[in-house]
C-alpha positions as CSV (number, residue, x, y, z in Angstrom):
1,M,139.4,126.6,33.8
2,S,139.8,124.8,30.5
3,L,137.2,124.1,28.1
4,F,137.7,120.1,28.5
5,K,137.8,120.4,32.4
6,K,134.6,122.4,32.2
7,Y,133.2,119.6,30.1
8,K,134.5,116.8,32.4
9,D,133.1,118.7,35.5
10,A,129.9,118.8,33.8
11,A,129.8,115.0,32.8
12,K,130.7,114.2,36.4
13,D,128.1,116.5,37.6
14,S,125.1,115.0,35.0
15,A,126.6,111.6,36.1
16,N,125.8,112.0,39.8
17,K,122.4,113.3,39.0
18,V,121.5,110.0,37.2
19,L,122.5,108.1,40.2
20,D,121.0,110.0,42.6
21,S,117.5,109.7,41.1
22,S,117.7,106.2,39.7
23,M,116.3,104.6,42.6
24,S,113.2,107.0,42.6
25,K,113.1,106.4,38.6
26,L,113.2,102.6,39.3
27,S,110.7,102.6,42.1
28,T,108.0,104.8,39.8
29,L,108.6,102.2,36.7
30,E,107.9,99.4,38.9
31,S,104.9,100.6,40.0
32,S,103.8,101.8,36.2
33,F,104.8,98.2,35.2
34,V,102.0,96.8,37.9
35,D,99.3,98.7,36.7
36,A,100.4,98.6,32.8
37,F,100.7,94.8,32.8
38,P,97.7,93.1,35.2
39,Y,97.1,89.8,33.4
40,P,98.6,86.7,35.0
41,S,99.2,85.4,31.8
42,L,99.2,85.8,28.0
43,S,96.0,83.7,27.8
44,A,94.1,86.1,30.0
45,A,95.5,88.9,28.5
46,S,94.1,87.4,25.0
47,A,90.7,86.7,26.5
48,D,90.3,90.3,27.7
49,F,91.5,91.7,24.3
50,V,88.5,89.7,22.6
51,S,86.3,92.7,23.3
52,S,88.6,95.2,21.6
53,A,89.5,93.2,18.6
54,T,87.4,95.2,16.5
55,S,87.8,98.5,17.7
56,A,90.2,101.0,16.1
57,S,92.5,100.7,19.1
58,N,93.3,98.3,22.0
59,D,93.6,100.8,24.6
60,Q,95.6,98.6,27.2
61,V,98.1,97.6,24.8
62,S,98.6,101.2,23.4
63,K,99.4,102.1,27.1
64,C,101.8,99.4,27.6
65,V,103.5,99.9,24.3
66,S,103.6,103.8,25.3
67,L,105.1,103.4,28.7
68,A,107.7,100.7,27.7
69,L,109.1,103.2,24.5
70,D,109.1,106.1,27.2
71,A,110.9,104.1,30.1
72,L,113.2,102.7,27.3
73,G,113.8,106.3,26.3
74,S,114.6,107.8,29.7
75,M,117.2,104.8,30.5
76,S,118.8,105.0,27.0
77,Q,119.2,108.6,27.7
78,D,120.6,107.9,31.3
79,A,123.2,105.3,29.7
80,Q,124.4,107.8,27.3
81,T,125.1,110.5,29.9
82,L,126.8,107.9,32.2
83,E,129.0,106.9,28.9
84,N,129.9,110.2,28.3
85,F,131.1,110.7,32.0
86,L,133.3,107.6,31.2
87,H,134.7,108.6,28.3
88,L,135.8,111.9,29.7
89,H,137.2,110.1,32.5
90,I,139.4,107.6,30.6
91,P,143.2,108.5,31.5
92,K,146.2,108.8,29.1
93,M,147.8,105.7,27.8
94,E,151.0,104.8,29.7
95,D,152.8,101.7,30.8
96,G,151.4,100.3,33.8
97,N,148.6,100.4,36.6
98,N,145.8,100.1,34.3
99,F,143.7,98.0,35.9
100,G,141.6,101.1,36.7
101,V,140.9,101.4,32.7
102,T,139.9,98.0,32.6
103,V,137.1,98.7,34.8
104,Q,136.0,101.8,32.9
105,L,135.9,99.3,29.6
106,A,133.8,97.0,31.3
107,A,131.3,99.7,32.3
108,L,131.5,101.0,28.8
109,K,130.7,97.6,27.7
110,Q,127.6,97.4,29.8
111,M,126.6,100.7,28.4
112,T,127.1,99.4,24.6
113,E,124.9,96.4,25.0
114,M,122.0,98.1,27.1
115,Q,122.0,100.8,24.1
116,E,121.8,98.1,21.5
117,A,119.3,96.2,23.0
118,V,116.9,99.2,23.3
119,T,117.3,100.3,20.0
120,K,116.4,96.7,18.8
121,Q,113.3,96.9,21.0
122,V,112.2,100.3,20.1
123,D,112.6,99.5,16.3
124,S,110.1,96.3,17.7
125,L,107.7,98.0,19.6
126,S,107.2,100.9,16.6
127,G,105.8,98.4,14.7
128,Y,102.6,98.0,16.6
129,A,100.4,100.5,14.8
130,G,100.9,99.2,11.4
131,A,100.7,95.7,12.5
132,R,97.4,96.3,14.1
133,A,96.1,98.3,11.0
134,D,96.9,95.1,8.3
135,V,95.1,92.6,10.6
136,L,92.1,95.5,10.8
137,E,91.8,95.7,7.3
138,K,91.6,92.0,6.6
139,L,88.4,91.8,8.8
140,K,86.3,94.0,6.1
141,F,84.4,95.9,8.4
142,P,80.6,96.8,7.3
143,S,81.0,100.2,5.2
144,A,78.6,102.5,3.6
145,S,79.0,105.1,1.0
146,K,76.6,107.7,-0.5
147,T,76.9,109.7,-3.6
148,V,75.1,113.0,-4.7
149,S,75.3,113.8,-8.3
150,K,73.7,117.1,-9.3
151,S,73.0,118.4,-12.9
152,S,71.7,121.7,-14.1
153,S,70.4,122.8,-17.5
154,V,69.2,126.1,-18.6
155,T,66.2,126.7,-21.5
156,T,64.8,129.7,-23.0
157,T,61.5,129.7,-23.7
158,D,59.4,133.4,-25.1
159,G,63.0,134.8,-24.2
160,K,63.0,134.0,-20.5
161,K,65.9,131.6,-19.0
162,E,64.8,128.9,-17.0
163,E,67.1,127.0,-15.2
164,K,66.3,123.1,-14.0
165,V,68.4,121.3,-11.3
166,S,68.1,117.7,-10.7
167,E,69.8,115.7,-8.0
168,S,70.2,111.9,-7.9
169,T,71.6,110.0,-4.8
170,D,72.9,106.7,-5.1
171,E,73.6,104.7,-1.9
172,K,75.6,101.7,-1.0
173,S,76.5,99.4,1.7
174,E,78.5,96.6,2.6
175,E,77.8,94.1,5.7
176,A,80.8,91.9,6.9
177,V,80.1,88.4,6.0
178,K,80.5,86.6,9.3
179,G,81.7,83.0,9.4
180,P,85.2,80.8,10.2
181,A,87.1,83.3,8.2
182,Y,86.0,86.2,9.9
183,E,86.5,84.7,13.2
184,S,90.2,83.5,12.2
185,R,90.5,87.4,11.4
186,V,89.3,88.5,14.6
187,A,91.6,86.0,16.2
188,A,94.3,87.5,14.3
189,V,93.9,91.1,15.4
190,V,93.5,89.4,19.1
191,A,96.9,87.7,18.7
192,C,98.5,90.8,17.3
193,D,97.6,92.6,20.5
194,T,98.7,89.8,22.7
195,L,102.0,89.8,20.8
196,Y,102.9,93.7,21.3
197,Y,101.7,93.1,25.0
198,C,104.0,90.6,25.7
199,K,106.8,92.2,23.7
200,A,106.0,95.5,25.4
201,Q,106.4,93.5,29.3
202,R,109.8,91.7,28.1
203,A,111.4,94.8,26.6
204,L,110.8,96.6,29.9
205,Q,111.9,93.9,32.1
206,S,115.0,93.0,30.1
207,T,115.8,96.7,30.0
208,M,115.6,97.5,33.4
209,A,117.6,94.7,34.8
210,L,120.4,95.9,32.4
211,Y,120.0,99.3,33.8
212,I,120.1,97.6,37.3
213,A,123.1,95.8,36.9
214,A,124.8,98.9,34.9
215,L,124.0,101.3,37.9
216,D,125.2,98.6,40.4
217,F,128.4,98.2,38.6
218,M,129.2,101.9,38.7
219,N,128.0,102.3,42.5
220,K,130.4,99.3,43.2
221,N,133.4,100.7,41.2
222,M,133.2,104.4,41.6
223,D,136.8,105.2,42.8
224,K,138.1,103.5,39.9
225,L,135.8,104.8,37.1
226,E,136.4,108.7,38.2
227,K,140.1,107.8,39.1
228,P,141.5,104.9,37.4
229,K,145.2,105.7,38.3
230,G,144.5,106.7,41.8
231,S,144.9,109.8,43.7
232,G,147.0,109.1,46.9
233,G,144.3,107.6,48.5
234,S,141.6,110.1,48.0
235,H,138.0,108.5,47.1
236,S,135.7,109.5,44.3
237,G,133.0,112.6,44.6
238,F,130.4,109.9,43.8
239,S,127.7,109.6,46.9
240,S,126.1,106.1,47.1
241,M,122.8,105.5,45.3
242,Y,121.7,103.0,48.4
């Protein structure tokens, strides 16, 4: 077996595994989606996020962002696997009978569009921690500080050394000043949480739609994708994912 054929067969096996497991993956994602995004509207989400506005983190939004990032990464990896398969099955260029290649290029275009979308969404969602930290900083939470200073001196009396140690403590505390400005800053934290909750929700929904469309296209056109020039009536080695 040549090295190229080895890679080509391995790419086909990997693509088969992606397609065989895709429906199970989608079912799991849909179940996780319902659990992570329980609110019927963004206003309902915002109302619930108020209680976490002065906390170090919003566990619900963090869960949503983590779920979206993990799912995006997984679907992107599947797309890359299918893309590798397609690249290795494009035949040599020659005159005539190129419809199968057109089908392959159409599938590759879907994969590319999905990967570009995932890259933008991951970049956007990765900014959540920094964005929330920025708005939290403006809240000016109550703070307290304590400074302890120690000093020592040595004196000699009648030939005897005596060491004296003194200690002073300086404590300072600042309380948050509540009022319209403070309430607006709390609202800014809630808005930040709501924004990224929405971003995670939309990112997962849109990428799942692209993922399903790409899998559906491949399933419908397997013969042309694996053997774009035909093979005397033989059919694809792929099994249907439905």
